[in-house]
N, C-alpha and C positions, 0 to 999 in steps of 0.2 A: 175585054173586061172585069165588069160585072158583073155576067157570074164565078169568078172566081175569087172576088171583089165579096159575094154572100156565102162562095163553102169557103173564109174563112170565118162566117158568126160562131164563136163560137167549140174555134178552137186553141189549143193552147201551141204558142208557135214560137221560135225562134227571131228577135225580129231580125237579128243578122244575117242571115238564109233567105230576110224573105228577097235581098235583090244582088244579086254579085257586083265583085268590081269586076272592069271592063281597062284596061290601059291606054292610057291614053282623053277619059271618056267621061259621063256626070251619066249612072242609072241610077232611071228613077221607078215607082211604081208607088204610083196612087188604088190606099185601102179602104179609104172611106173614099163617096165622094158626097154631099148635101146638099140641100137650096145656102144652111146656114154658116159649112164650115168641108175641111177635106182635112187628108189624112192621109199622104205621101211618104215613101223609105224611098232616099238616095242612095248609093256609094260614089264617090269618090274618088280617086284617083288619085297619087301625090303631085299637088301641081296644075290641079282642074278648078275648078270653083262656078259659081258664079256674077260675071261684071254687076259693076253698083246698078239696082233699080230702085227703087219705091214700088208697096202696095198698098193699098187703102184698106186694111184690118192690119190689129197685128198676127206675129205671130213667135211658133213660139218650135226653137231648133233643138233637141236632145239631138246630142254627140254619146249613140252604143258601140262608136267603135271608131279609135286612132288622135287625132286631133284639130279641127280647124281653125284661123281665127277669122272674126264676122263680124265685120267694121258700118259700125252703125251711126252714118250724119256725118263721118269720119273721124271717129273715135275706135282702133281698136279693141277683140279684146280674143282671150286666148278659152279656147271650149274647151276642151277632153272627154272623157268619157265618165259617161256619168255622167254630164252636166250640162245644165241647158242654159241658155239666154233668149229671151227675149224682145224684139223687133219692135219698134211700135209702128203704129200704122202712119201715115204717110211722109215716113225719116226713112232719106237713101241709107241703100245695105247692098253690102255684099260678101260671099259666102270664099275664103280656099283654102286648099287639105293643105295643110304644111305634109301631117306624112297623108297614105287611104284612109278615109274612115264615111261612120254610115251615120245620119241618122232619118232624123221623126220630120219631122216636120209637119204641121196643128197652124190651122190657119184655121180661127175666129169671123165670122162675117157678121156685120150687125152692122142696121137703120144710122 
């Protein structure tokens, strides 16, 4: 995967083409992995999601196709294509695909 990520540098690409949908699944592809953070592309089939969890760092969810429900500390938010939401560090959050959707997850780590 590291070699593939290196090959992406300096190339123009479609975010939507970096991962494909799989029926009944969540598919992910990490395209940047550094000590200071990661960038991962996800494809969620309708009805799929990530169960409630917490992370020690802020994270940006940028929806590039479809629509998702993002729940942060019990508060639901609908996030659609070309919209984003910041999930605060140490607050419980979950995601669910209201329809098939793709997103970019950007995690920034700090001390």
